Residue frames relative to the residue before (quaternion, step in Angstrom):
aa qw qx qy qz dx dy dz
M 1.0000 0.0000 0.0000 0.0000 0.00 0.00 0.00
T 0.4970 -0.6458 0.4886 0.3120 3.58 -1.02 0.75
F 0.6213 -0.5335 0.4060 0.4055 3.57 -1.22 0.41
S 0.6448 0.5126 -0.3351 0.4574 3.61 0.92 -0.80
G 0.6463 0.5137 -0.3218 0.4636 3.59 0.98 -0.81
E 0.6273 0.5341 -0.3151 0.4711 3.57 1.07 -0.76
L 0.6369 0.5171 -0.3157 0.4768 3.57 0.99 -0.88
W 0.6810 0.5010 -0.2965 0.4442 3.59 0.87 -0.96
D 0.6766 0.5018 -0.3091 0.4414 3.59 0.83 -0.95
R 0.7431 0.4146 -0.2297 0.4723 3.59 0.92 -0.83
G 0.8314 0.2855 -0.1185 0.4618 3.58 0.98 -0.72
A 0.7988 0.3541 -0.1579 0.4600 3.58 1.11 -0.54
A 0.5561 0.6716 -0.3961 0.2876 3.56 1.00 -0.80
S 0.7306 0.4139 -0.2531 0.4805 3.61 0.69 -1.04
V 0.6277 0.5366 -0.3349 0.4538 3.60 1.06 -0.75
Y 0.6476 0.5264 -0.3172 0.4504 3.56 0.96 -0.88
D 0.6104 0.5484 -0.3420 0.4579 3.60 1.02 -0.75
E 0.6752 0.4799 -0.2942 0.4766 3.56 0.99 -0.84
I 0.6137 0.5553 -0.3501 0.4387 3.59 1.07 -0.68
V 0.7185 0.4444 -0.2823 0.4545 3.62 0.72 -0.99
R 0.6695 0.4635 -0.3049 0.4939 3.61 1.22 -0.30
H 0.4865 0.6903 -0.4353 0.3121 3.58 1.22 -0.24
P 0.5634 -0.6372 0.4050 0.3356 3.62 -0.97 0.79
F 0.5654 0.5586 -0.4148 0.4430 3.62 1.12 -0.36
I 0.6820 0.4863 -0.2777 0.4704 3.59 0.92 -0.92
T 0.6941 0.4550 -0.2910 0.4760 3.58 0.81 -0.93
G 0.6239 0.5452 -0.3321 0.4507 3.57 1.16 -0.58
L 0.5713 0.5703 -0.3735 0.4570 3.55 1.20 -0.53
T 0.7508 0.4378 -0.2310 0.4374 3.57 0.77 -1.07
D 0.7399 0.3657 -0.2534 0.5047 3.60 0.99 -0.59
G 0.5272 -0.6879 0.3722 0.3321 3.58 1.32 0.06
T 0.5508 0.6557 -0.3779 0.3519 3.58 1.25 0.05
L 0.4773 0.6788 -0.4478 0.3330 3.57 1.24 -0.19
N 0.4955 -0.6629 0.4827 0.2865 3.52 -0.93 0.99
H 0.5008 -0.6711 0.4548 0.3032 3.59 -0.89 0.91
D 0.5813 0.5702 -0.3821 0.4370 3.60 1.14 -0.49
A 0.6413 0.5055 -0.3210 0.4798 3.60 1.06 -0.75
F 0.6539 0.4933 -0.3128 0.4808 3.60 0.98 -0.80
R 0.6160 0.5361 -0.3362 0.4691 3.57 1.05 -0.75
Y 0.6290 0.5154 -0.3237 0.4837 3.60 0.95 -0.83
F 0.6601 0.5271 -0.3068 0.4386 3.57 0.90 -0.95
I 0.6847 0.4823 -0.2971 0.4586 3.59 0.82 -0.97
I 0.6324 0.5235 -0.3341 0.4630 3.61 0.99 -0.80
Q 0.6984 0.4617 -0.2797 0.4699 3.57 0.84 -0.97
D 0.6423 0.5236 -0.3315 0.4510 3.57 1.03 -0.70
S 0.5690 0.5729 -0.3688 0.4605 3.55 1.20 -0.54
H 0.6741 0.4724 -0.2884 0.4892 3.55 0.91 -0.92
Y 0.6609 0.5150 -0.3221 0.4408 3.57 0.91 -0.88
L 0.6704 0.5186 -0.3200 0.4234 3.62 0.82 -0.89
R 0.5987 0.5471 -0.3641 0.4580 3.56 1.08 -0.61
A 0.6892 0.4512 -0.2733 0.4967 3.59 0.95 -0.87
Y 0.6156 0.5425 -0.3516 0.4507 3.60 1.03 -0.72
S 0.6172 0.5386 -0.3422 0.4603 3.58 1.01 -0.76
R 0.6631 0.4895 -0.3106 0.4735 3.59 0.95 -0.81
A 0.6250 0.5323 -0.3332 0.4637 3.58 1.06 -0.77
L 0.6607 0.4978 -0.3074 0.4703 3.60 0.95 -0.83
S 0.6155 0.5333 -0.3475 0.4648 3.55 1.10 -0.63
L 0.6210 0.5250 -0.3286 0.4804 3.57 1.10 -0.68
V 0.6330 0.5201 -0.3237 0.4733 3.58 1.03 -0.82
A 0.6340 0.5326 -0.3211 0.4596 3.57 0.97 -0.87
G 0.6732 0.5156 -0.2913 0.4428 3.56 0.96 -0.85
R 0.7136 0.4181 -0.2471 0.5048 3.58 1.19 -0.49
A 0.4644 0.7051 -0.4378 0.3089 3.58 1.23 -0.22
P 0.4166 -0.7610 0.4431 0.2256 3.62 -0.88 0.89
D 0.7726 0.2537 -0.1661 0.5579 3.60 1.22 -0.21
E 0.6648 -0.5606 0.3391 0.3589 3.51 -1.23 0.65
D 0.6253 0.5538 -0.3467 0.4267 3.60 1.01 -0.74
A 0.6825 0.4712 -0.2823 0.4821 3.56 0.95 -0.87
V 0.5904 0.5488 -0.3568 0.4722 3.59 1.06 -0.73
S 0.6908 0.4797 -0.2785 0.4638 3.59 0.79 -1.02
M 0.6661 0.5170 -0.3144 0.4360 3.60 0.89 -0.86
F 0.7230 0.4299 -0.2675 0.4700 3.58 0.73 -0.99
A 0.6093 0.5258 -0.3634 0.4694 3.62 1.09 -0.57
L 0.6446 0.5047 -0.3221 0.4754 3.59 1.00 -0.77
H 0.6506 0.5117 -0.3135 0.4654 3.59 0.98 -0.81
A 0.6084 0.5417 -0.3502 0.4623 3.58 1.07 -0.71
A 0.6666 0.4924 -0.2947 0.4757 3.58 0.96 -0.88
N 0.6610 0.5170 -0.2991 0.4542 3.56 1.03 -0.85
A 0.5943 0.5690 -0.3666 0.4344 3.61 1.08 -0.63
I 0.6577 0.4827 -0.2995 0.4948 3.55 1.06 -0.77
A 0.6246 0.5383 -0.3400 0.4521 3.58 1.04 -0.78
V 0.6424 0.5055 -0.3246 0.4758 3.60 0.97 -0.83
E 0.6410 0.5369 -0.3214 0.4444 3.56 0.93 -0.92
R 0.7039 0.4716 -0.2600 0.4631 3.57 0.96 -0.87
E 0.7525 0.4289 -0.2258 0.4459 3.58 0.80 -1.04
L 0.7366 0.4011 -0.2430 0.4874 3.57 0.59 -1.15
H 0.7097 0.4651 -0.2840 0.4464 3.57 0.74 -1.00
T 0.6075 0.5469 -0.3763 0.4360 3.61 1.01 -0.67
S 0.6875 0.4737 -0.2944 0.4650 3.59 0.88 -0.89
L 0.6699 0.4842 -0.3061 0.4723 3.59 0.97 -0.78
L 0.6513 0.5149 -0.3217 0.4551 3.56 0.96 -0.83
E 0.6261 0.5289 -0.3324 0.4667 3.56 1.05 -0.76
S 0.6532 0.5131 -0.3093 0.4630 3.55 1.02 -0.85
L 0.7114 0.4278 -0.2442 0.5013 3.56 1.14 -0.66
G 0.5035 -0.6859 0.4029 0.3372 3.56 1.30 0.08
I 0.5189 0.6250 -0.4100 0.4147 3.59 1.14 0.67
T 0.2801 -0.7657 0.5598 0.1481 3.58 -0.93 0.90
A 0.6608 -0.4792 0.3856 0.4301 3.55 -1.31 0.19
E 0.6087 0.5515 -0.3373 0.4600 3.56 1.14 -0.68
D 0.6274 0.5391 -0.3274 0.4567 3.56 1.05 -0.73
V 0.6274 0.5323 -0.3220 0.4684 3.57 1.06 -0.83
D 0.6799 0.4798 -0.2961 0.4688 3.58 0.86 -0.94
A 0.6652 0.5148 -0.3111 0.4424 3.56 0.95 -0.84
A 0.6406 0.5371 -0.3259 0.4415 3.57 1.06 -0.75
G 0.2353 -0.7975 0.5191 0.1978 3.59 1.07 -0.72
S 0.5849 -0.5647 0.4415 0.3796 3.52 -1.32 0.01
G 0.4429 -0.7115 0.4925 0.2347 3.54 -0.96 0.98
P 0.7539 -0.4052 0.2616 0.4460 3.60 -1.30 0.09
T 0.7030 0.4533 -0.2818 0.4701 3.60 0.78 -0.97
T 0.6348 0.5331 -0.3269 0.4539 3.56 0.95 -0.86
T 0.6751 0.4946 -0.2959 0.4604 3.57 0.84 -0.94
A 0.6583 0.5076 -0.3152 0.4578 3.59 0.93 -0.84
Y 0.6707 0.4953 -0.2945 0.4669 3.58 0.91 -0.94
M 0.6528 0.5072 -0.3161 0.4655 3.60 0.89 -0.88
S 0.6642 0.5080 -0.3043 0.4563 3.59 0.91 -0.91
Y 0.6455 0.5343 -0.3200 0.4421 3.57 0.96 -0.86
L 0.6732 0.4971 -0.2938 0.4620 3.56 0.85 -1.01
T 0.6582 0.5143 -0.3103 0.4539 3.58 0.89 -0.94
A 0.6640 0.5156 -0.3099 0.4441 3.59 0.91 -0.87
V 0.6712 0.4906 -0.2981 0.4689 3.57 0.91 -0.93
C 0.6953 0.4811 -0.2811 0.4541 3.59 0.88 -0.95
A 0.6894 0.4792 -0.2738 0.4692 3.59 1.12 -0.61
T 0.8173 0.2754 -0.1143 0.4930 3.60 0.98 -0.77
G 0.6368 0.5315 -0.3385 0.4443 3.58 1.20 -0.33
T 0.6332 -0.4900 0.4029 0.4435 3.54 -1.28 -0.12
Y 0.6985 -0.4355 0.3497 0.4475 3.55 -1.30 0.13
A 0.6687 0.5039 -0.3056 0.4533 3.59 0.87 -0.91
E 0.6361 0.5219 -0.3221 0.4682 3.59 1.00 -0.81
A 0.6488 0.5194 -0.3148 0.4584 3.57 0.98 -0.86
V 0.6489 0.5035 -0.3265 0.4678 3.59 0.95 -0.81
A 0.6510 0.5220 -0.3141 0.4529 3.59 0.95 -0.85
A 0.6694 0.5174 -0.2971 0.4427 3.57 1.03 -0.77
V 0.7253 0.4149 -0.2497 0.4894 3.61 0.97 -0.80
L 0.5255 0.6885 -0.3938 0.3077 3.62 1.15 -0.46
P 0.6530 0.5407 -0.3600 0.3894 3.67 0.77 -0.81
C 0.6115 0.5481 -0.3643 0.4392 3.60 1.00 -0.68
Y 0.6356 0.5088 -0.3250 0.4810 3.58 0.97 -0.79
W 0.7742 0.4491 -0.2047 0.3963 3.47 0.52 -1.39
I 0.6869 0.4767 -0.2904 0.4653 3.59 0.85 -0.94
Y 0.6315 0.5192 -0.3360 0.4676 3.59 0.97 -0.80
R 0.6500 0.5184 -0.3214 0.4532 3.59 0.94 -0.87
D 0.7157 0.4525 -0.2662 0.4606 3.59 0.83 -0.97
V 0.6081 0.5223 -0.3420 0.4903 3.58 1.10 -0.65
G 0.6448 0.5225 -0.3181 0.4583 3.57 0.97 -0.88
R 0.6326 0.5307 -0.3203 0.4643 3.61 0.99 -0.83
E 0.6738 0.5052 -0.2850 0.4578 3.53 0.92 -1.01
L 0.7011 0.4609 -0.2758 0.4690 3.56 0.86 -0.94
L 0.5904 0.5824 -0.3707 0.4182 3.59 1.09 -0.60
K 0.5970 0.5679 -0.3564 0.4405 3.58 1.14 -0.60
R 0.7539 0.3859 -0.1814 0.4998 3.54 1.07 -0.80
S 0.1820 -0.7962 0.5387 0.2069 3.57 1.16 -0.73
S 0.3225 -0.7275 0.5646 0.2188 3.59 -1.15 -0.54
P 0.4706 -0.6635 0.4986 0.2994 3.57 -1.11 0.62
D 0.6318 0.5146 -0.3237 0.4809 3.57 1.28 -0.31
P 0.4335 -0.7340 0.4496 0.2667 3.65 -0.57 1.07
L 0.6096 0.5476 -0.3590 0.4467 3.61 1.06 -0.60
Y 0.6915 0.4641 -0.2750 0.4805 3.52 0.89 -0.97
R 0.6296 0.5392 -0.3355 0.4476 3.56 1.01 -0.76
R 0.6289 0.5348 -0.3330 0.4556 3.60 1.01 -0.75
W 0.6597 0.4943 -0.3073 0.4755 3.58 0.95 -0.85
I 0.6496 0.5324 -0.3133 0.4431 3.57 0.92 -0.92
E 0.6864 0.5023 -0.2949 0.4354 3.58 0.88 -0.91
T 0.5975 0.5607 -0.3624 0.4441 3.59 1.15 -0.50
Y 0.7833 0.3462 -0.1916 0.4794 3.60 0.73 -1.01
G 0.6591 0.4652 -0.3306 0.4898 3.60 1.23 -0.09
S 0.4436 0.7417 -0.4162 0.2828 3.56 1.30 0.12
E 0.5945 -0.5588 0.4366 0.3791 3.58 -1.24 0.42
E 0.6024 0.5753 -0.3536 0.4257 3.58 1.06 -0.72
F 0.6773 0.4699 -0.2982 0.4811 3.57 0.93 -0.87
D 0.5927 0.5761 -0.3553 0.4366 3.58 1.09 -0.68
V 0.6304 0.5339 -0.3259 0.4597 3.59 1.01 -0.83
V 0.6381 0.5364 -0.3158 0.4532 3.56 0.97 -0.88
V 0.6792 0.4950 -0.2855 0.4606 3.56 0.87 -0.99
E 0.6465 0.5202 -0.3300 0.4501 3.59 0.93 -0.83
Q 0.6015 0.5560 -0.3566 0.4494 3.60 1.08 -0.66
V 0.6913 0.4627 -0.2819 0.4780 3.58 0.91 -0.91
L 0.6174 0.5278 -0.3543 0.4634 3.61 1.02 -0.64
A 0.6286 0.5317 -0.3301 0.4618 3.58 1.02 -0.75
V 0.6434 0.5054 -0.3138 0.4819 3.59 1.01 -0.82
T 0.6345 0.5378 -0.3201 0.4536 3.57 1.00 -0.85
D 0.7017 0.4685 -0.2709 0.4634 3.58 0.87 -0.92
G 0.6727 0.4844 -0.2976 0.4736 3.58 1.22 -0.31
L 0.4470 0.7033 -0.4474 0.3246 3.59 1.27 0.00
D 0.2466 -0.7387 0.6118 0.1385 3.53 -1.10 0.79
V 0.1216 0.8226 -0.5368 0.1428 3.60 -0.17 1.28
G 0.4057 -0.6931 0.5454 0.2398 3.50 -1.12 0.77
A 0.7519 -0.4271 0.2631 0.4277 3.57 -1.32 0.16
A 0.6965 0.4704 -0.2854 0.4606 3.58 0.80 -0.99
E 0.6561 0.4997 -0.3006 0.4791 3.57 0.99 -0.87
R 0.6039 0.5653 -0.3437 0.4445 3.58 1.07 -0.77
D 0.6542 0.5101 -0.3082 0.4657 3.57 0.94 -0.92
R 0.6547 0.4960 -0.3226 0.4705 3.61 0.95 -0.78
C 0.6084 0.5431 -0.3485 0.4619 3.59 1.04 -0.72
H 0.6430 0.5200 -0.3185 0.4633 3.57 0.95 -0.88
Q 0.6533 0.5249 -0.3066 0.4513 3.56 0.97 -0.90
H 0.6915 0.4731 -0.2816 0.4677 3.58 0.88 -0.92
F 0.6343 0.5263 -0.3291 0.4608 3.57 0.97 -0.80
A 0.6807 0.4841 -0.2896 0.4674 3.58 0.88 -0.96
M 0.6435 0.5212 -0.3296 0.4536 3.59 0.96 -0.78
A 0.6591 0.4971 -0.3081 0.4729 3.61 0.94 -0.86
C 0.6134 0.5411 -0.3458 0.4597 3.60 1.08 -0.66
R 0.6380 0.5135 -0.3208 0.4759 3.56 1.01 -0.82
Y 0.6563 0.4998 -0.3195 0.4663 3.57 0.97 -0.79
E 0.5814 0.5616 -0.3865 0.4442 3.60 1.09 -0.56
W 0.6545 0.4896 -0.3104 0.4854 3.59 0.91 -0.89
M 0.6658 0.5182 -0.3040 0.4424 3.58 0.89 -0.94
F 0.6132 0.5559 -0.3544 0.4351 3.58 1.08 -0.64
W 0.6550 0.4887 -0.3103 0.4856 3.56 0.96 -0.83
D 0.6670 0.5213 -0.2927 0.4446 3.56 0.95 -0.94
A 0.6335 0.5262 -0.3281 0.4627 3.56 1.02 -0.79
A 0.6469 0.5063 -0.3203 0.4718 3.59 1.01 -0.77
Y 0.6471 0.5319 -0.3306 0.4348 3.58 0.89 -0.87
H 0.7570 0.3533 -0.1864 0.5171 3.56 1.02 -0.85
E 0.3354 -0.7622 0.4830 0.2707 3.59 1.35 -0.04
L 0.0399 0.8665 -0.4930 0.0670 3.50 0.98 1.01
D 0.0663 -0.7892 0.6105 0.0041 3.56 -0.87 1.00
W 0.6474 -0.4963 0.3894 0.4277 3.53 -1.29 0.22
P 0.4941 -0.7000 0.4293 0.2857 3.63 -0.85 0.94
V 0.7949 0.1212 -0.0636 0.5910 3.59 1.12 -0.57
G 0.7140 0.4797 -0.3118 0.4035 3.56 -1.28 0.26
């Protein structure tokens, strides 16, 4: 079994099943998801993508070969491009300005997930960093594929689905999976990679759930 397959079987398979059954996801495809929940999601995803770009830059800085450095640096730049282009159009459609996004700030789950990724990418090994950022690539790609089969009667939701279910995004994910499968990791480091991958998968589910419930800080 490939290393990526091993990571998925131990850390993502059951979580992914819960994600595709989550009412946020099913609400996207049948059009019943409240626009306020989707608005929350897009705002929080804007904050997350900014931090994810920084995390990918950290991965690029630790990469052992020029091809990986170039790939992760490009992906870091593309994360910001997606945040600016897709989110700008969706936020405009939802009547939200960039100032509104900044004013809303990052919610509890977003902040925790961003902090976790940053910490792993800054202090862990290169392999650990790759394992931590991989779920965002992989789960979004597979969710996008699944949702693309169903589409949505809501044009806003359909636009989002078509972005992450695209062939272009699939190529990006396959590049990262190839890098993952080429990692040379010892037993102890392998265990840490499994832990980080599984933790990031849990945060992926929590991100959808936070949006569905429009989770806010309990105090302050």
